[in-house]
N, C-alpha and C positions, 0 to 999 in steps of 0.2 A: 599403493598413494592413496593416502587417507584421507575423506574429505576437509578435515582440516589443514592439512597441504592444500590442499586446493587454496582453500579461502585464505592461507597466510599467504601462498607464493602468489596468486594472482589477483587481480586489484586491476586488473581490464574488464572489456564489453564479457565475455565469452565465460569468464568466471563467474559473473552475475547472471548472468542468465541461467546456468546451471544451478549457482544455488536459488535464484527465483523459483526453478521448476521444480526443484524440491521441497520448497515453502509451500507452492500452491497443492504439490501434489495428498501434502500433510492433511491440508485443509480439507479437500475434495474426498477423498478414499476413508468410508467407514471402516468402521471395527467389523461388520459385517462381510465388507467386501475383502476384509485379510482372512478374516479365521474359515469362511466356508462361505455358501452361498445363501442369501435372503429367503427368508422364507415367505416371501412376496414372490411370483412365479411371474409378474408384468414384465418384460423387459421395456428398455426407452432405444436398443439398438442395439445390430451386433457388429461384429470387427472379426470380420476374417471366422465366423464362427463362436467369436467370444462373445457373451451376452455382459450389456450393461444396463442392468438391473433399475428400473422407475426409482427404487429406494436411492442408489449410488445417484441418481438426478437428483434427483428433491436435495439432496446433501450438497450435492456441488450448487445446487441453482440457490439454495441459500448461502452459503461459501459467495459469490460473485454477487447477489444484492448487498451482503454486511460489507466487502468490499466496495461496491461503489459508495453507499451509507456515509463509508470514511471516506472516501472522495470528496463528498460534499460536503465533509465541513461540519462547520455550525447551523448550516441553511438546509438540513440535511432530512430530507422530507421519502416517505416510503413510497406515500400515491404520487409521487412524481417520475415512478421505475415503470417499465413497464416490463412485466410479470413473462410474457413470451416472448421480447428481446432476452431477458436474464437465462433463458429457459435454453434458447440456443446456444447463446453464448457456453454456457456451462457444457450443456453436448458437446459441442464441438471442441471445449478443451476434454473431455473424459474422451472422445472418439484420438482425438492427438493422442493421448498419454497412453492406452491401450496399444496404438500403432506401436507407440514408441518401446511397451514391454516386454510386443512380442517381439520386438528387434534384437531388443536385448535374449533373448530369450533363446531366438533362432542363434545367434552367434555362439551360442552355450556359455554364456558369461553367469561367474556365480558370485556370490557376497557368503564370505564367512563370517561368524562370529565376532573374529576378534576386531575388525571393520566396525560393526553395527556397535560394537563395546568405547571402539574410541570413540565413533560420533558421540556418542552418549555424554561419556568423559568430558568430551571437550564442546562439548553444546555451551555455551553462557548461557543461557536460559536455568543450567542446572548448576551452577558456580554460585560459590561466595568468596569475595575477594580472593577471586581468580582460579579457585579451587573445585572439582565436582565435589558436592554438597549431597548428600543423599539424601536428606530430609526437604530440601528444596525440589529436588527430581521429585521423589513420591509427592510433594503435595503438586505442584504441577501436573500432575495425571490424573489426581484423584477431583481436582477442579475440570477437568476434560473430562472425567468420567471412564478413564480409561486406567486396565490394568499395566503393568511392565511387562507383562508376557506382550498384548496384544500390541503395545507403541513396541517394542523390538520385534516382533512380526512386520508390522504397518515400514518402517525403518528401513529394515529389510529388503523390502519389497521397493522403498522411491531411491534409495540406493541402485538396486537394479536399474531402477528405471531409468538412471540419468546417466548408467555406462557407456550409451552406447552416444550418446552427446559427447559425454567427458573423452573419449576414442578422436573424434573428429575434431577438437578444441586444441586438447592435446598435441595433436601428430600436422598443425597446419606451419606451416612456414612461408618464406619468401625469399627468392633469387637475389643477388645482387645488383642485378638491372633493374628490379623491381623498387629496391633500395635508392640508387642512385636518383632513378626518375624521380620518387618523390621527394629525395632531393633537393633535385634542380625545381621545379615547381613551388617546394615549400617556402624556401631559400633566397624565390629568385629575387632580385633587387632591381628597381626601377628609377630611370629618372625622367621627371615630369614636370611643367609648370601647370599654372592656371590663373582666370582674373574672375571674383565673383562681383555678378552684378547683384548689387544687396537692393532688394524690395522695399526695406525700411527706408533706403536712403532718397526713397522716389515718393513718399508719399507726401510729404508737403508739398507735389507737382498736382495732386489730385485735387478735382474739385468737383464732388459731389451735393447736387442740388436739393431741396426740397422736395421738388417732384420725383426727382429718381428714386428719393428714400419711398416716398408716398408710391409710388407705381410698383416696387419693389412689394410693399410691404401686400399692397393688394392681389398683386401675382402670387404673393409665396405665403397668403394666411396660415394653408395647413403647415407651417414650420413655425407657427408663433401662437400655438394654441395653449390655454392654459392644460393642467391635467384633470383625468376626472375623477372625480372626488366622491366620498359615500362615508355617512358612521353607522356606526350596527346601534341594535342591542345586543344585549346577550345576559347568560347567565353563566356562574362562574362555583365550580366546587372543588373545595381543597381537602387535600387529609386532615391538614393543620388544622384544620376550624371542628373537624370532631375528636381532638385527642381531650381539649379539655372536660367535655363530658363522660369521660368514660373510667368506670370504677374499674380498681383492681383489689384484691381481696387476697389477704395471706396465706389462705388456703390454697389462691392458684399458685401464689410466687411458690410456696414448697411442694407442691408437683411439680411446676417446673423445675424445680433445681435438684428434685427427688430422679429427674428423667435425665437430666444431664450427668450428674453421678454413673448411673447407670451406663451411657452409653463411654465413660469414661473405660469401664473395663476393657473393650471392646479396641481401646488405641495404644495399648501395650505396644513398642518397640523393641526391637532384640538385635547387638549388634553382635554379627559373626566374625570367623574368619573360615577361612576355608584351602583345602587345597586342590586342584582339579589336573584330574591326567586325560588329557581328552584320549580319544578314539581315532584323534581326523588320521595325524600322522603314524598309527604306530597299530598295529592288530590287536584284540579284545584281549587274546592271553599275555603278550609283552601288557598291557595297560593294566592287569590284574596281576601282573607278576609285580609291576609296581610300586600299586598302591596298599600290593600286603608287606612290601618291606617296608614303603613310610610306616605302615601301622606297627609294625614290629619294634625301630628305631625309633616314633613315640612310645610305645610302652615300653621302651629301655630309656625312656628320659631324656629322649631328645627334644629340646624344642622347637615347637612347633612352627612359628612365624618363620625359622630359621629354615628350615624344612619347604615353607611354601616359598620363600624366595627362592630358594634353589632349586624347585621341581614343579612349582605348580605352572598350567599352561595355562592361566589365567593373567595374564601381564599385566594388565592393568588395576590389577589388584598384591599379585605376590609381589613388588617392590614395596610393599606396604606389610607386608608379610602375611597376606592372604585380609586382611584385613578392608570388609567390603563395608563397615560403617552401620547405622540405626535402618532398620525399617520395620514394616510393620506385616503382617498375614498378607499372604496372596501375591509377595511383592515378586517371587520368582515363580521358576515352576513347581508346580506341585507335591512332587516328590522332594525337592530339597526344602519348600516351604515346612511342610512334613515334619521332615527329620527333624528343623530346626527347630520348631515349637515343641518336640517329645524331649530335647532335652535339659538338664538343670546346668545354671552357670558353669563353667570352666570343664563340663565335660566334652570330649569326642565323641559324633556318631563310628556308628560303622557304616561301610561302603555304601554311599547313596547314588545310584544309577541313573543316570539324568542325558536327555538328548544330549548333552554337552560332553558329557563323556562322565569320569567318575569322579569320585569329590569324599572329601574327610570334612566336613563341617567342628565349629568348634564352636559353644557359645562363651561369649566374652562377657556380655554384660546383658541384664536388661533393665528396661525405663519405659516408667510408668508415670501419666500426669498427676502430678499432688491435686487429692482431691482439696477444692476451695472449703470456705466456708461462708457458711450461708447469709452472716450477717454484712461479709464486706459483697455479697454478690447481690443482694437484695433491693438496691435503686436500681440495677441492667437490669437485673430480673422484669421489676415493676415495669420498668421503661420500654421493655422490648413487647410485654403483653399488652402496656397500653396503646404501643403503636399496630398490634395485631388485630387486637379488638379494631381502632380507628380505620384502619385500614379496610377489615369486616363492612363498617357501615360505610364508610366512602363509597365500597365498590357498589354496594347493595342501592344507595343514595343515587349515582351515576349511572347505572341499569335503571332507577326509576323515572332519572331526568331523560334518559333515553326515548323509555316508551313515552312518556308523557308529552313531550316536544314535538316526536312524529305526528300524533294525530292530531296536536293545537294547531287555531289556528294562529296563532300568536305568540310568546314567552309566557301570557300574564297567568292564563291556567297553570301552566307546569314550575310559575314561582309561587305561585299562592300554595299550593302540594305537598310543597316542603320549607315556605316559610322564607325563601328566595328574594332576593331586590334584583329586579331588572335595571340594569345598567346600560350606559348609553357613551360610546366615542367619542371622541373628536372626529373631524372630519378627517380623512388619509386618503392616499393615494393607491396606484396599483404597485408605486416603489416603493413607496415611504410612509410610514406610521408611528403614532406614539403609544406607549403603554403597550395593551396589550395588542394593537395592530401594527407592533412593532414584528410582531412576526408574523415572517411569508408566508409562513400558511395559513394562517387567516388571514390576510391580505387575501390571497387565490381564491379560495374557498368565500369570502365576501361577496367579490368579485364574477363568480359565476354565475350561471343561468339559472341555477336552480334558485339562486335565493335572489338575483338583481333583478331577472327576469318574472319566475314563477311563482318570487313570493315566497316562498317555503322558509319551514325554520331548518337549520343547518344538525347533520349528525351529531353524535359526539365527537369532540373533538379531544384530543390528547394532546396536552402540549408538554408534557412531563408524566411519570408515574403519577402522582400524585397533585396532577390536577387538569381539571376539564373544564371545555365551555360549549355550551350549545350558542349562536347566534343566529341573528337573524338582519338580514337589511334596513334601515329605517328609512334615510332622507338622500336619494342618489345627487348630486350635481354633475351633468352630462359637460365634456368635452367644450369651449367655445376660443373661440379667437380672443386673445391677448389683445387691448386699447392699443391702438398707433401709439400713442404718447409715452406707453410704459415701454414699447421698444424700438421707436423711431434713431434713438442714439446709438443700440448697439446696432440696428440695420445701416448706419451713417458707415461706425468702423467698418462693418463688413465688406461694406462694399468699397470703401477707400484700399483695402488693403486688398481685395479683389485686383481693383484696378492696378496698385502700385502691382503685384506680383505679377498681372499681363505687360503693361508695360516694361518690367525687369526682365522678361520670358523674349518679348519684340529686341530690345537692347541688344540683349546675346547673342539671339541669333544673327543680327548684322553682324555684330562681333565676330559672329564662327564664320561667317558666310566672307568676310573679309580675309581673316585668318587662311583661309580652304584660296582663296584667288592670291595668294604671297605674300601677304602683312605677315611679321613677327608678331609673335605675343607683345614684347616690348616696345614695338609703336602704337600698337593698339592702346597697348597702358600708357603712352604717352597721348595717344589723341582724345583719348575718353575718360583718361583719368583714371583709372581704378588700378590699386597696388596687383605687381605682380609676382606670385610667390613662385617662387623656384628649388624644387628640391633634386637630390642628388643620393643616389643608391641607400632607398626605402625598402624596406620589407614591408611584410601584408601588416605586424602588428605594431606599428609603430603609431605610441599611444599620443606624443603629440599633435598626431596629426586629425583631422574632422574621418572619423570613419564612415561615413557618407562619400568623403571624396574618394579616400584612401579606397574604399571596395570600387569604386567607378575606374579610377585609374588600373587595379588587379582585374576589370575584365576588357579593357582595351587592347586591341591585335600588336601582338610584335611587329613593329615597323621593320622592312628593310632597312638595309645599313645606309647610312647617311639620311635617311628620312624620317618621318614623325606620324604619327597617328594621332588624332582629334577627333575628340566628341563632345557632349554638353549633357550637364546632371540639372535641370528640376532641384531643388533640395526639401526636405518636410517643411521649412522655413518659407520655402516659394523663390528662393535665392536661386538666379540663373547660372552656373561656374561652367565657363570653357576650358578644357583639358586639353594639354597637349604632351604627348609619351614621345621621350627623343632617345629612350634606350632601354634596355633591358640586360641586367646580368644575371646568365644561369646561375643556382646554387650550384655548389664544390663540397663532393665529400671532405675537401682535402680541409674543410675549416666548419666540420661537424665535428663534437666533441664523441669519445668514446659512450658518455653517458647519454645524451643525446642521441646517439646511434642505436642503441639498446630498447630508448624508446620508440624512435619509429619504427624499427623491426616489429615490438611488440605489436603497434598501432596496425599496421600491414597486414602482420599475421589474423590478428583480431577478425580484421574485414575478410581474410579467406576462409578464415573458422567462421562466420556469422553466415558466409555464400553457402558456403558445405552445407552446416546446418539446414538452411533454408531449402536448400535443392535437394537434401536427402529426403528430409518432411515431406517435403512438397513428391516426392515421387514413391516414398512407400503409400503416403496417402490414394496415390496414383492408383496404385498398385492394387491395393486394398480391398477387397469384398466387404463394404458397410450398406447397414438397412438400416433405417430407423423407422420407428414407430411411431 
């Protein structure tokens, strides 16, 4: 079963866990971990004698940190992340992956090249309009600083890693009894009635005196404090401010253009077709005989594409007549690349022997980038050079600002050294600001002890790649009690609502006691004037009913025959609800559709599989010999 098949056919929790593990492993294992041991002999841990290198841990920690920053969203700040916690988390993940890899090896699980190829072809990241695109594939790998050979090796390892977990997931099943039990609970119907004692209806009866308000204010002033306020002085550098003063001459533009033209020579792409005769399912002698026969048939004039469709063991390209698409140098194994780039257009290679088998390769097309014209590129190149020079000046100025402000007692001397203006912000709080103080990082540093208590200048603060500041606390306004006149109305409202809610609870508890002493809810409804709500055969997901009330109803114990169960609920609005459960009808498998049955079976199987996965991981980890350094 291919990875794409898993994606297509499994939409449940287990499938998501497996795919997630694959993605995580791709990110954590570096190229060195795939193609050989690291030159760094220092290890972070060993698992049953297998090393986890410090280099692997550094890569894993970097990935975990980037993942945490992504989760933070717009307020992402590396300074908020504890590096030691990141390291512990990353090492734990590496240890678990090493354990699962060893389990796959212990089960003698192997991954063939066909599965790897199919996984690449089905990866949507490498597709254009739903079809695998080799140019997109190669571009993606170049951006990741990875060769196709390294990527294939890593992918093969990752597929191997998840096989034991996949085996547990696909083998999980449920019994008819378990399914029937789920249906009885999930499709259960309940008969119930309730009265609501509304706190809002009792507000008019509440009397709060001025003395009540003043007393509450005096005893709870800490709840009515102004926010601590601060304003700052700051110096600001933006790369854009350096651009206007940058000069770029024609000689520099022409030199850069010449470099780009020279680089185009290394970007030649070749389109090839091949016929692969694998030695996996046949002997070397049989493979050599078959490919020799194909060479003879090609020499006799038979069509290469037709023979590839009929005989090539690379099924992913065979259906396209062996067409592999365009790719640059080092896209495949060295022997294949060397043979291809030695061919002329239309020429077929001699037999090429690789780890995958025997190949016949035909060069179909050569594509070289079109050389640009300087006149068309001058503005772009000029802007690029101006940007580069401005960036150099900006970086130098930022370093100078960092050094000057570190040793200065204020910001005026650093400002004079670079002809900058000391700016002053409006007052802001720890939670809110405007302009530069709208940035949470600025506010956090401004209110730090280093600035607020010790009176130091900040370190250089990077707001963006091209925008830095140094700040200094100027005037601090501590938090203080708000004036009584400003909060008395809010206090009066709060006390009124509290009293109304307390009265509703007292009255509701009295009604509940009377019910348990023998009165029906209908009698109590008549006595107290509250509307009786009665519902029959209600399921768990009745959309028209209040979710708090419905949730409480399904928590009540099933009453004995002819009896009722009662309880109460205080809602989030402070209302008091008296509930009486009069009947429970168990769910019936006969009224569940076949489609619903399939969904419920899948849900149960996923729960079983998740439990099995957890138990397997815990068992393997407990029995593993793990040593950390």
